[in-house]
C-alpha positions, 0 to 999 in steps of 0.5 A: 500500499503506498500512501502519503503524510498529509494534514498529520494523517496517513491516507492513500489515494490516487495522487498517492498512486501518482506518487508511487507509480511515477508515470513515465515521461511520455504519459506526462507528455500524452496527459499535457499535450491531450489537455493543451489541445482541448484548449485549442480545437482549432489544431484539428484535421480537416475532415471535408468542409463540415467537420474535423478531427481535433488533435487532442483525439490523436492523443488519446488515440495514443493512450488506448493501449492503457486504457485496454488494461481495465474494463471501466475505461475501454466498455463505455467507449466501445458502447458509445461508439456502437449504439450509434452505428448500429441505429444508423445501420438499422434504420437505413435496412427500415428505411432506405436512405443516404449513410454519412460515412464521414460523420460516421467516421468522425464520431469515434474519433470524436469521443475517443477524448473520453478514454484518453482522460479516464487513462490521464485520471488513472497514471498521472492525477496530479499531472492532470490537475496541474495542466488544467489549472494552467489552461484554465487561468490562460484562457481566463486571462485571455478572455478579459484581454480579448474583451476589453483591449481588443473587442471593445476596440473593434478588432480580433487578434489572430484571425489566421487561427480561427480557419480549421474547416468544421466550425462557424467562421471567424473571418467571415463574421469579423466585423459583426463579431468585433462591432456588435456581439463583443462577446469573447471566446478566446481560443475557441470556435464561439463564446457559447464554446468557450464557456461551456468548455471552461465550465466543464473544465472547472468542474472537471479539476474540483472533482479531481482536488481533494475535499478541502480547497486552497485558496488558489482554487478557489481563485480559480473557480472565480476567474473563471465564473467571471471568464464565462459572465463576459462570455454571456453565454446561457450556461452562465446561468446555471453552471455559475451556480452550480459551480459554487455548489461544486466549490463549497458544498464537498463532503461535510457540510459544515455552518460557515460554508453552509453560509458562504454557499447561500451568499455565493449563489444568491451573487450568481442568481443575481448575475445570472439576471443581469446577464438575462436580461442584458442578453434578451435585450440584444439584437444577436439574441440567440438562446431562443433559437438554440430552444427553438432548434431543440423543440423542432427536433423533438416534436418531429421525433413524436411524431414519427415512429422509426426515428422515434426509435432507431434516429435519423442516422449519424450525421443527418440532423443538418440536412433534415433542418435545411431541407425542411423535414424538421419544419419550424412552422409555428414556432418562434426564431430570430435567425435561420436555424440550420441545425439542431443547436445542441450536442446531446439533443442531437445524439438523441435524434440521430440515435433514436430516443432509447439509444440516445437515453442509453448514451446518456446513462452510460456518460452520467453515471460515471460523473454521478458514482465518482463525485458521490463517493468522493464529495457527497450527493449534492455535488453528484447532483451538480456535476450532472447538471453541468454535464447535462446543460453544457452538452444540452444547451452550451455547445452544439459541437460533438468535436468539444473535447470537454464534453467528453472529458468529465465522464472520462475523468469520472471513469478513470478515477472509478478504474482506480479504486477497481479492487480486483484488478489489485490496483492501488486503493484510489480513494481520493486524499482528502484535505482534513 
């Protein structure tokens, strides 16, 4: 048994495993490369004109041999790949049509990041914490600088970076973004993408950290909330409060923590209301369009038995919106809606209700289990809600790595605790 002395108590944990097992230089390089590249989504390989494969996925592929040693890490990935593939071909047999081969290739390359983060959490947890901290701080600083130094002065720096196919073109909309939108997006394709990624990365870090946080950790949470607020993203209204729950409500709740949590939630609620008021009155208000796209998709599913059971097929959502098969008649929207603006909603639409819900369970179950064991039921609920809100109402790109990273990290934590494989007992080191 490997143990460490912390706060005067001998305890065992994943960090102890890190220190005892000493991950190799290659593993450390893999972890750092994986995380850094998730904050640089434009570093990607184009796959046609409408999608791409992020380089973070390529790094995750190199980590699969390590994942193969644990069913906890490789099994979920296999199911997440097979369910949409199976429903797509089953739907083709019942209702012949075109199969989007490009989308079927891209899907496993996007979700493989899940297993990469599972490996990172298991073999190099302390390094994973460190690199996530660094990337979050850099993103927070960049969001403030981009907002007040560049966007508010009508310019966007490094336009050449935002050019990889598969994302909305920043260059083509540079004038509108710099002169009217003025919402920071840092290294991401759009403000919501950034806000959702920051919220998920911050949540992942809070899940990885000991029960007792340091002042620097609270400052990082505060910085992350500032970046989310500046983005004016819809996820800000909910994720700000949920991140505060994860940061404060950890394990045994004390009176001072409870009072701090109440004050923090009130502040988050007030900020959320002001954010909603400013965005709903803006000419580029988009929250309503996102909800309309989701409503139209589920209205279509309810009215068609085949798609309800087997889905419309992987990669078909945008075509169905563009050709009018999914109708917007009777619904309110501000701009054209060419696609379903929800990653998890698209999974349900293209895979069917049964398959889609099964995939949601595969993703959410490890989050609920890992967080509940370490931080309690309330924190587990907050963690699950953050992932659902960001994936369902914030990010519409399935290549957004942090959607898969949080469940992957939790899978890695659970794999570390598997006594049947003779692993070091990897319960969290609690800072008590």
